[in-house]
C-alpha positions as CSV (number, residue, x, y, z in Angstrom):
1,M,0.1,-18.8,15.5
2,E,-0.9,-17.2,18.7
3,S,-1.8,-20.4,20.5
4,Y,1.5,-21.9,19.2
5,L,3.5,-19.1,20.6
6,K,1.8,-19.5,24.0
7,I,3.0,-23.1,24.3
8,Y,6.3,-22.5,22.5
9,D,8.6,-22.6,25.5
10,T,7.1,-25.9,26.7
11,L,7.7,-27.8,23.6
12,E,10.5,-30.5,23.9
13,R,11.0,-31.6,20.3
14,K,13.2,-29.1,18.4
15,I,13.7,-28.5,14.7
16,V,16.4,-26.0,13.4
17,Y,16.0,-24.3,10.1
18,D,19.3,-24.0,8.4
19,F,19.4,-21.5,5.5
20,R,22.8,-20.6,4.2
21,L,24.3,-18.6,1.4
22,G,23.6,-20.6,-1.7
23,S,20.3,-22.0,-0.4
24,G,18.2,-19.6,-2.6
25,G,16.8,-16.1,-2.6
26,I,14.5,-14.2,-0.4
27,G,11.5,-16.1,-1.7
28,D,13.1,-19.4,-0.7
29,L,14.2,-18.1,2.7
30,T,10.7,-17.0,3.6
31,K,8.6,-19.7,2.0
32,F,10.6,-22.8,3.4
33,F,10.7,-21.4,6.9
34,V,7.0,-20.7,7.0
35,H,6.4,-24.1,5.4
36,L,8.4,-25.6,8.3
37,L,6.7,-23.5,10.8
38,N,3.3,-24.8,9.7
39,I,4.5,-28.3,10.1
40,C,5.8,-27.4,13.7
41,I,2.5,-25.8,14.6
42,D,0.6,-28.8,13.5
43,Q,2.9,-31.4,15.2
44,K,3.7,-29.2,18.2
45,I,7.4,-29.0,17.6
46,K,9.7,-26.0,18.7
47,I,11.1,-24.3,15.6
48,H,14.4,-22.5,15.6
49,Y,16.1,-20.4,13.0
50,L,19.8,-21.0,12.8
51,I,21.8,-17.7,12.7
52,N,24.2,-18.0,9.7
53,N,25.1,-14.3,9.6
54,I,24.1,-14.0,5.9
55,P,23.4,-10.4,4.8
56,A,19.6,-11.0,4.5
57,E,19.5,-11.7,8.1
58,K,20.4,-8.1,9.0
59,Y,17.4,-6.5,7.3
60,L,14.7,-9.3,7.4
61,K,14.3,-10.4,11.0
62,L,12.0,-12.8,13.0
63,C,9.2,-11.1,14.9
64,H,9.9,-13.6,17.7
65,P,13.6,-13.5,18.7
66,K,13.3,-16.7,20.9
67,M,13.2,-18.7,17.7
68,Y,16.8,-17.8,16.9
69,I,19.5,-20.3,17.8
70,T,23.3,-20.0,17.3
71,P,25.6,-22.6,15.7
72,E,27.5,-22.8,18.9
73,T,24.3,-24.1,20.7
74,I,23.9,-26.7,18.1
75,L,27.5,-27.8,18.0
76,K,27.7,-28.5,21.7
77,S,24.5,-30.5,21.7
78,K,23.5,-33.7,20.0
79,Y,21.9,-33.1,16.6
80,H,20.8,-35.0,13.5
81,I,20.2,-33.9,10.0
82,I,16.8,-34.3,8.4
83,Q,16.9,-35.6,4.8
84,Q,13.2,-35.6,4.0
85,P,9.9,-34.5,5.5
86,S,9.0,-38.1,6.6
87,D,11.9,-38.0,9.1
88,I,10.2,-35.4,11.2
89,A,7.8,-38.0,12.5
90,N,10.7,-39.9,14.2
91,I,12.4,-37.1,16.1
92,N,12.9,-37.4,19.9
93,N,12.6,-35.0,22.8
94,T,16.2,-34.5,23.6
95,D,18.2,-33.8,20.4
96,Y,18.2,-31.0,17.8
97,Y,17.1,-31.9,14.2
98,V,18.5,-29.7,11.5
99,V,16.8,-29.2,8.3
100,T,17.7,-27.2,5.0
101,P,15.3,-25.9,2.5
102,F,16.5,-28.7,0.0
103,A,14.5,-31.3,2.0
104,F,11.2,-29.6,1.1
105,Y,11.6,-29.0,-2.6
106,D,9.3,-31.7,-3.7
107,S,6.6,-31.2,-1.0
108,F,6.2,-27.5,-0.8
109,S,3.0,-25.6,-1.9
110,F,2.4,-21.9,-1.9
111,D,-1.2,-22.5,-1.2
112,A,-0.5,-24.2,2.1
113,I,1.0,-20.8,3.4
114,T,-1.8,-19.1,5.2
115,I,0.1,-17.4,8.0
116,P,0.6,-13.8,7.1
117,L,4.4,-13.2,6.8
118,Q,4.1,-10.0,8.8
119,D,3.3,-12.2,11.8
120,V,6.6,-14.0,11.3
121,F,9.2,-11.5,9.8
122,Y,9.6,-7.8,9.8
123,F,11.8,-5.4,7.8
124,T,14.3,-3.3,9.6
125,D,14.4,0.5,9.3
126,E,17.2,0.4,6.8
127,V,14.8,-1.3,4.3
128,K,11.9,1.1,4.9
129,R,13.9,4.3,5.1
130,H,14.0,6.6,2.1
131,M,11.3,4.6,0.3
132,I,9.3,5.8,-2.6
133,L,5.5,5.6,-2.6
134,K,5.2,6.0,1.1
135,N,1.7,7.3,1.1
136,E,0.5,6.5,-2.3
137,K,-1.6,3.5,-3.4
138,Y,-0.1,1.5,-6.2
139,I,-0.2,-1.9,-8.0
140,S,3.0,-3.8,-8.8
141,L,4.0,-5.6,-12.0
142,H,6.8,-8.0,-11.4
143,L,8.9,-9.8,-14.1
144,R,11.5,-12.4,-13.1
145,M,13.5,-13.1,-16.3
146,G,15.6,-15.7,-14.5
147,D,19.2,-16.3,-13.5
148,K,20.3,-16.5,-17.1
149,H,19.5,-12.9,-17.5
150,L,21.0,-11.5,-14.3
151,E,23.5,-8.6,-14.9
152,T,26.2,-10.1,-12.8
153,D,29.4,-12.2,-13.3
154,K,28.2,-15.4,-14.8
155,R,30.8,-17.4,-12.8
156,F,28.8,-17.0,-9.8
157,V,25.4,-17.9,-11.3
158,C,24.1,-21.2,-10.0
159,C,21.4,-22.0,-12.6
160,K,22.9,-20.5,-15.8
161,E,20.1,-21.7,-18.1
162,D,17.2,-20.4,-15.8
163,S,15.1,-18.4,-18.2
164,R,11.5,-17.7,-17.2
165,T,8.7,-17.8,-19.7
166,F,6.8,-14.7,-20.1
167,H,4.6,-13.1,-22.7
168,E,5.6,-9.5,-23.6
169,A,2.3,-8.8,-25.2
170,N,0.6,-9.5,-21.9
171,I,2.8,-7.0,-20.2
172,F,2.0,-4.3,-22.7
173,E,-1.7,-5.0,-22.6
174,F,-1.7,-4.8,-18.9
175,I,0.1,-1.4,-18.7
176,E,-2.0,0.1,-21.5
177,K,-5.2,-1.0,-19.7
178,N,-4.2,0.4,-16.3
179,Q,-1.7,3.2,-16.6
180,D,-4.4,6.0,-17.0
181,N,-6.2,5.1,-13.8
182,K,-3.6,3.4,-11.5
183,T,-0.1,3.9,-10.3
184,I,2.0,1.0,-11.6
185,L,5.4,0.1,-10.2
186,F,7.4,-2.2,-12.4
187,L,10.1,-4.4,-10.9
188,C,12.4,-6.7,-12.8
189,D,15.6,-8.6,-12.1
190,N,17.1,-7.3,-15.4
191,N,17.7,-3.6,-15.3
192,N,18.1,-3.2,-19.1
193,Y,14.6,-4.6,-19.6
194,K,13.2,-2.4,-16.9
195,L,14.7,0.7,-18.5
196,K,13.5,-0.5,-22.0
197,L,10.0,-0.8,-20.7
198,K,10.2,2.7,-18.9
199,S,11.2,4.3,-22.2
200,K,8.1,2.7,-23.9
201,Y,5.6,3.6,-21.0
202,E,6.8,6.7,-19.3
203,N,4.0,6.7,-16.8
204,I,5.1,3.6,-15.0
205,L,7.4,3.8,-12.0
206,I,10.6,2.0,-11.6
207,T,13.3,1.9,-9.0
208,D,16.9,2.8,-9.5
209,F,18.2,0.2,-7.0
210,D,21.3,-1.8,-7.8
211,I,19.8,-5.3,-6.8
212,G,21.4,-8.8,-6.9
213,H,20.5,-12.3,-6.3
214,T,20.8,-12.8,-2.5
215,S,22.1,-16.3,-2.9
216,F,25.2,-15.5,-4.8
217,I,28.5,-15.0,-3.1
218,N,29.5,-12.0,-5.2
219,T,26.3,-10.1,-4.4
220,T,27.2,-7.1,-2.2
221,E,25.4,-6.2,1.1
222,L,24.1,-3.1,-0.5
223,Q,22.5,-5.1,-3.3
224,V,21.0,-7.4,-0.7
225,L,19.5,-4.4,1.1
226,N,18.2,-3.0,-2.2
227,T,16.7,-6.3,-3.2
228,L,14.8,-6.4,0.2
229,K,13.6,-2.8,-0.5
230,E,11.9,-4.1,-3.7
231,F,10.5,-7.1,-1.8
232,Y,9.1,-4.5,0.8
233,L,7.6,-2.4,-2.0
234,L,6.0,-5.5,-3.5
235,S,4.5,-6.4,0.0
236,N,2.9,-3.1,0.3
237,S,1.2,-3.1,-3.0
238,E,-2.6,-3.1,-3.3
239,E,-2.2,-6.0,-5.7
240,I,0.7,-7.8,-7.5
241,Y,0.6,-8.9,-11.1
242,I,3.4,-11.4,-12.1
243,A,4.6,-11.7,-15.7
244,S,6.4,-14.9,-15.0
245,Y,6.9,-17.5,-12.2
246,S,8.7,-16.1,-9.2
247,G,8.8,-17.2,-5.6
248,F,10.0,-13.7,-4.8
249,S,6.8,-11.9,-5.7
250,R,4.5,-14.7,-4.5
251,M,6.1,-14.5,-1.0
252,A,5.9,-10.7,-1.1
253,S,2.1,-11.1,-1.6
254,K,2.1,-13.4,1.5
255,F,3.3,-10.7,3.8
256,K,-0.2,-9.2,4.1
257,N,-2.1,-11.7,2.0
258,I,-2.6,-9.3,-0.8
259,P,-4.1,-10.4,-4.2
260,I,-1.7,-11.8,-6.7
261,H,-2.5,-12.4,-10.5
262,E,-0.7,-14.2,-13.2
263,L,-0.1,-12.7,-16.6
264,Y,1.6,-15.7,-18.1
């Protein structure tokens, strides 16, 4: 990463990452940008992040501002849309090439992300302010139940049948095994389930944040901020245990490359 930044200003070929509202959640925003960054480092291409003024951009920012680019700059220049990763091999030195996350859905791998996210993104003070567990060591347990179970107006849910597989017995066993000697923070995208688990295991910690899927148009800016607060909490855990598949928690683990374990 450091050597790439040293030559960044001299690179002539240019790729623009275009992440808009509806492109996915925080996990998608970060994972596909870093995936593209890996490609650009390997092929010596200048990466740009297109400013779309989505709420998440206010609270999760690039460590290197020179990577940002405005829509006005693109529109007054010659540009092309990259449809698939193989198109990258054919880009020239004069034009901009715009790519959305959808181009990488079939080629992405979490294992390929080795750059710590903290070298790419940082959280603003609004995210870190008034946080619980500031000086305490803790492990996190994260359950993503899926879009089907989100407590929001179903008209705005994109994947209405998205329901993640998880085994409740594994969650119970994990808590009972660790609650006496570790501080456990439990995070979940369904508040009712979170409260239900808290009533069963009083020792676990939960947040009272009103969160929302950052990809939905009905999600408020406060919900986006709260969701990033939970992402920040996950990223500062000693370890993360995931009870179902989730790009959100996997990318949180990539912030400082902390251990992540599956319970499903």
